[in-house]
MARTOR-623062 format. One record per residue (C-alpha): z, y, x; residue in one letter. Coordinates in pm, 1 decimal. Layout:
! residues N
<lumlo zz="Z" yy="Y" xx="X" code="A"/>
...
This chain:
! residues 112
<lumlo zz="9438.1" yy="10717.7" xx="9507.8" code="X"/>
<lumlo zz="9096.0" yy="10776.1" xx="9658.0" code="X"/>
<lumlo zz="8853.3" yy="11065.4" xx="9653.1" code="X"/>
<lumlo zz="8489.2" yy="10970.7" xx="9607.9" code="X"/>
<lumlo zz="8223.0" yy="11221.0" xx="9707.5" code="X"/>
<lumlo zz="7861.0" yy="11141.7" xx="9634.0" code="X"/>
<lumlo zz="7550.6" yy="11335.2" xx="9731.1" code="X"/>
<lumlo zz="7267.6" yy="11245.5" xx="9492.7" code="X"/>
<lumlo zz="6926.6" yy="11366.1" xx="9379.1" code="X"/>
<lumlo zz="6955.0" yy="11634.6" xx="9108.4" code="X"/>
<lumlo zz="6755.7" yy="11446.2" xx="8845.3" code="X"/>
<lumlo zz="7001.9" yy="11154.5" xx="8867.3" code="X"/>
<lumlo zz="7308.0" yy="11360.0" xx="8764.1" code="X"/>
<lumlo zz="7298.4" yy="11288.6" xx="8389.3" code="X"/>
<lumlo zz="7242.4" yy="10917.6" xx="8442.8" code="X"/>
<lumlo zz="7531.9" yy="10894.1" xx="8691.1" code="X"/>
<lumlo zz="7759.1" yy="11098.5" xx="8461.9" code="X"/>
<lumlo zz="7685.0" yy="10873.0" xx="8163.2" code="X"/>
<lumlo zz="7740.2" yy="10557.3" xx="8369.4" code="X"/>
<lumlo zz="8076.3" yy="10686.9" xx="8494.7" code="X"/>
<lumlo zz="8174.7" yy="10778.3" xx="8138.7" code="X"/>
<lumlo zz="8090.1" yy="10422.9" xx="8030.4" code="X"/>
<lumlo zz="8357.8" yy="10288.3" xx="8270.0" code="X"/>
<lumlo zz="8615.3" yy="10541.5" xx="8143.0" code="X"/>
<lumlo zz="8599.8" yy="10793.1" xx="8426.4" code="X"/>
<lumlo zz="8731.2" yy="11103.7" xx="8254.5" code="X"/>
<lumlo zz="8671.0" yy="11380.8" xx="8503.3" code="X"/>
<lumlo zz="8456.7" yy="11486.3" xx="8794.5" code="X"/>
<lumlo zz="8346.2" yy="11799.9" xx="8971.3" code="X"/>
<lumlo zz="7979.7" yy="11877.5" xx="9033.7" code="X"/>
<lumlo zz="7827.7" yy="12126.1" xx="9276.2" code="X"/>
<lumlo zz="7470.8" yy="12218.6" xx="9356.1" code="X"/>
<lumlo zz="7431.7" yy="12187.6" xx="9733.1" code="X"/>
<lumlo zz="7152.5" yy="12185.7" xx="9989.2" code="X"/>
<lumlo zz="7121.1" yy="11969.7" xx="10296.1" code="X"/>
<lumlo zz="6913.9" yy="11727.2" xx="10492.7" code="X"/>
<lumlo zz="6952.6" yy="11390.3" xx="10656.0" code="X"/>
<lumlo zz="6690.3" yy="11161.5" xx="10799.1" code="X"/>
<lumlo zz="6424.5" yy="11315.2" xx="10576.5" code="X"/>
<lumlo zz="6449.9" yy="11641.3" xx="10780.0" code="X"/>
<lumlo zz="6308.7" yy="11860.0" xx="10501.5" code="X"/>
<lumlo zz="5942.9" yy="11890.7" xx="10414.8" code="X"/>
<lumlo zz="5654.5" yy="12137.7" xx="10406.7" code="X"/>
<lumlo zz="5523.2" yy="12305.0" xx="10092.9" code="X"/>
<lumlo zz="5226.9" yy="12522.6" xx="10013.1" code="X"/>
<lumlo zz="5277.7" yy="12864.4" xx="9850.0" code="X"/>
<lumlo zz="4982.5" yy="13097.7" xx="9785.2" code="X"/>
<lumlo zz="4782.3" yy="12928.1" xx="10055.3" code="X"/>
<lumlo zz="5054.5" yy="12945.4" xx="10319.7" code="X"/>
<lumlo zz="5245.5" yy="12644.3" xx="10443.2" code="X"/>
<lumlo zz="5618.3" yy="12675.3" xx="10495.3" code="X"/>
<lumlo zz="5902.7" yy="12439.8" xx="10586.6" code="X"/>
<lumlo zz="6183.9" yy="12363.0" xx="10343.5" code="X"/>
<lumlo zz="6470.1" yy="12265.1" xx="10577.2" code="X"/>
<lumlo zz="6742.5" yy="12213.5" xx="10319.5" code="X"/>
<lumlo zz="6672.5" yy="11993.5" xx="10019.8" code="X"/>
<lumlo zz="6853.0" yy="12064.3" xx="9687.8" code="X"/>
<lumlo zz="7109.2" yy="11794.5" xx="9605.7" code="X"/>
<lumlo zz="7404.9" yy="11743.4" xx="9374.1" code="X"/>
<lumlo zz="7752.2" yy="11669.5" xx="9507.9" code="X"/>
<lumlo zz="7995.2" yy="11501.6" xx="9273.8" code="X"/>
<lumlo zz="8364.1" yy="11456.7" xx="9350.6" code="X"/>
<lumlo zz="8617.8" yy="11246.4" xx="9166.8" code="X"/>
<lumlo zz="8962.4" yy="11109.8" xx="9239.1" code="X"/>
<lumlo zz="9040.2" yy="10763.0" xx="9107.3" code="X"/>
<lumlo zz="9308.6" yy="10498.2" xx="9127.6" code="X"/>
<lumlo zz="9256.3" yy="10264.5" xx="9421.3" code="X"/>
<lumlo zz="9188.7" yy="9977.0" xx="9180.1" code="X"/>
<lumlo zz="8879.0" yy="10162.7" xx="9046.6" code="X"/>
<lumlo zz="8714.9" yy="10253.5" xx="9377.1" code="X"/>
<lumlo zz="8477.8" yy="9956.8" xx="9412.9" code="X"/>
<lumlo zz="8368.3" yy="9977.7" xx="9050.0" code="X"/>
<lumlo zz="8299.1" yy="10352.7" xx="9071.1" code="X"/>
<lumlo zz="8111.4" yy="10321.8" xx="9402.1" code="X"/>
<lumlo zz="7893.7" yy="10041.0" xx="9263.0" code="X"/>
<lumlo zz="7814.6" yy="10240.0" xx="8947.4" code="X"/>
<lumlo zz="7712.4" yy="10547.0" xx="9147.2" code="X"/>
<lumlo zz="7510.1" yy="10338.6" xx="9393.2" code="X"/>
<lumlo zz="7326.6" yy="10155.8" xx="9113.8" code="X"/>
<lumlo zz="7248.6" yy="10460.1" xx="8899.1" code="X"/>
<lumlo zz="7161.6" yy="10704.4" xx="9181.5" code="X"/>
<lumlo zz="6927.6" yy="10457.9" xx="9355.6" code="X"/>
<lumlo zz="6551.6" yy="10527.6" xx="9355.1" code="X"/>
<lumlo zz="6460.7" yy="10329.5" xx="9664.8" code="X"/>
<lumlo zz="6314.8" yy="10637.8" xx="9831.7" code="X"/>
<lumlo zz="6438.2" yy="10839.7" xx="10126.8" code="X"/>
<lumlo zz="6698.3" yy="11098.9" xx="10027.8" code="X"/>
<lumlo zz="6881.2" yy="10889.7" xx="9765.8" code="X"/>
<lumlo zz="7206.6" yy="11022.7" xx="9909.9" code="X"/>
<lumlo zz="7542.6" yy="10911.2" xx="10041.7" code="X"/>
<lumlo zz="7883.4" yy="10811.4" xx="9906.7" code="X"/>
<lumlo zz="8205.3" yy="10893.1" xx="10092.3" code="X"/>
<lumlo zz="8549.4" yy="10750.9" xx="10013.4" code="X"/>
<lumlo zz="8869.7" yy="10904.4" xx="10149.1" code="X"/>
<lumlo zz="9241.2" yy="10874.8" xx="10081.0" code="X"/>
<lumlo zz="9435.8" yy="11118.4" xx="9865.9" code="X"/>
<lumlo zz="9805.8" yy="11149.6" xx="9936.5" code="X"/>
<lumlo zz="9916.1" yy="11335.0" xx="9624.2" code="X"/>
<lumlo zz="9787.6" yy="11467.0" xx="9294.4" code="X"/>
<lumlo zz="9967.3" yy="11721.1" xx="9077.4" code="X"/>
<lumlo zz="9864.6" yy="11831.5" xx="8728.4" code="X"/>
<lumlo zz="9947.1" yy="12201.8" xx="8722.6" code="X"/>
<lumlo zz="10003.7" yy="12230.8" xx="8346.0" code="X"/>
<lumlo zz="10257.4" yy="11947.7" xx="8313.5" code="X"/>
<lumlo zz="10388.3" yy="11893.0" xx="8663.6" code="X"/>
<lumlo zz="10287.4" yy="11524.7" xx="8649.8" code="X"/>
<lumlo zz="10229.5" yy="11366.4" xx="8989.1" code="X"/>
<lumlo zz="10037.8" yy="11067.9" xx="9125.2" code="X"/>
<lumlo zz="9793.2" yy="10853.4" xx="8929.5" code="X"/>
<lumlo zz="9932.1" yy="10971.8" xx="8595.8" code="X"/>
<lumlo zz="9804.4" yy="11320.9" xx="8684.2" code="X"/>
<lumlo zz="9448.2" yy="11198.1" xx="8714.6" code="X"/>
């Protein structure tokens, strides 16, 4: 099993969610986060004063999938989150040793 974490632009969330649903991904966790990468924030104007926005609002999605689904899921996220502009985000893939469904006690991929 693998855990996929993706940091994407907020307005891409619904599109990514629908695309994942279309390939039978049944669950994910979403968090509103803030951060910066190469874009290093930006300046904005408020009531005539300029100020720096260091941390840009992003969405972090997390899902755990069977190893056989990893490439498909990563490609779907990459394709649907892409805008071609700086700040499109990142995708991280890491190994998961065990999964346990609390309600039933099921373990491993069946618990996904």
